[in-house]
C-alpha positions in Angstrom: 28.9 35.9 -26.7 31.8 33.9 -28.3 30.2 32.1 -31.0 31.4 29.3 -32.8 31.6 29.5 -36.3 30.4 32.4 -38.0 32.1 30.9 -41.5 28.6 28.8 -41.1 26.9 31.5 -41.1 28.8 33.0 -44.9 28.6 29.3 -45.8 24.8 29.2 -45.4 24.0 33.0 -46.6 25.9 32.7 -49.9 24.2 29.8 -50.9 21.2 31.3 -49.5 21.5 34.8 -50.0 17.7 36.2 -49.3 19.6 34.8 -45.1 22.2 37.4 -45.3 20.5 40.2 -43.2 18.7 38.3 -40.8 21.6 36.2 -40.5 24.5 38.9 -40.1 21.7 40.9 -37.7 21.0 37.7 -35.9 25.1 37.7 -35.3 26.2 41.1 -34.7 23.1 41.2 -31.6 24.4 37.6 -30.3 28.0 38.9 -30.8 27.7 41.9 -28.2 24.7 40.2 -26.1 26.1 39.2 -22.9 23.4 36.1 -21.9 23.4 34.5 -18.5 20.0 32.5 -18.9 17.1 32.0 -21.3 15.4 35.5 -20.2 17.8 37.2 -21.3 17.7 35.7 -24.7 14.1 35.9 -25.0 15.0 39.8 -24.6 17.0 40.2 -27.6 14.9 37.7 -29.4 11.9 37.0 -28.2 11.0 34.3 -31.1 13.3 32.5 -29.7 12.4 28.7 -28.0 14.7 26.3 -25.8 14.4 22.8 -26.6 16.0 21.7 -24.3 19.9 19.7 -23.9 20.6 23.3 -24.1 19.1 23.7 -27.7 17.6 26.8 -28.8 16.2 27.9 -31.9 16.0 31.2 -33.9 13.5 31.8 -36.7 15.2 33.4 -39.0 13.7 36.2 -41.8 10.1 35.7 -41.0 10.9 31.9 -39.9 12.1 31.3 -43.5 14.7 30.2 -42.1 15.8 28.2 -38.9 19.4 28.2 -37.0 19.6 26.0 -34.0 22.6 26.6 -31.4 23.6 25.2 -28.4 24.3 28.0 -25.3 27.2 27.5 -22.9 25.9 30.6 -20.5 29.1 30.2 -17.5 31.2 30.1 -20.6 29.2 32.9 -22.6 29.5 30.8 -25.8 27.3 30.0 -28.7 27.9 27.3 -31.5 26.2 27.2 -34.2 24.9 23.3 -35.2 22.1 23.8 -37.9 21.0 26.7 -40.1 18.3 25.1 -42.0 14.5 26.2 -44.1 11.9 25.0 -42.1 11.2 22.4 -43.9 14.3 20.5 -43.3 14.3 21.8 -39.8 11.1 19.5 -39.5 13.2 16.5 -40.7 16.0 16.4 -37.8 15.8 15.9 -34.3 16.8 19.5 -33.5 16.8 18.5 -29.9 20.4 16.0 -30.3 21.6 17.5 -33.6 
């Protein structure tokens, strides 16, 4: 999968060092994946949730952090929309971010 933009991940874990290993693991697994549907994502990450509008939420580092992405399966692209704590996630409209 093509991930846009890795710089957001690096920027986030630079400020939140405890998220680095988990975010890098997510990045590596996602980059190497060839997802064509939600079930494919589930085989890689069993805690992912589809929340509608092509948005998917990943629990990062034991659910301490949340990562929201938009996935375009037809062009194998993942667009990072949000990285934050669980508390920050609760304050946003995850389907429309």
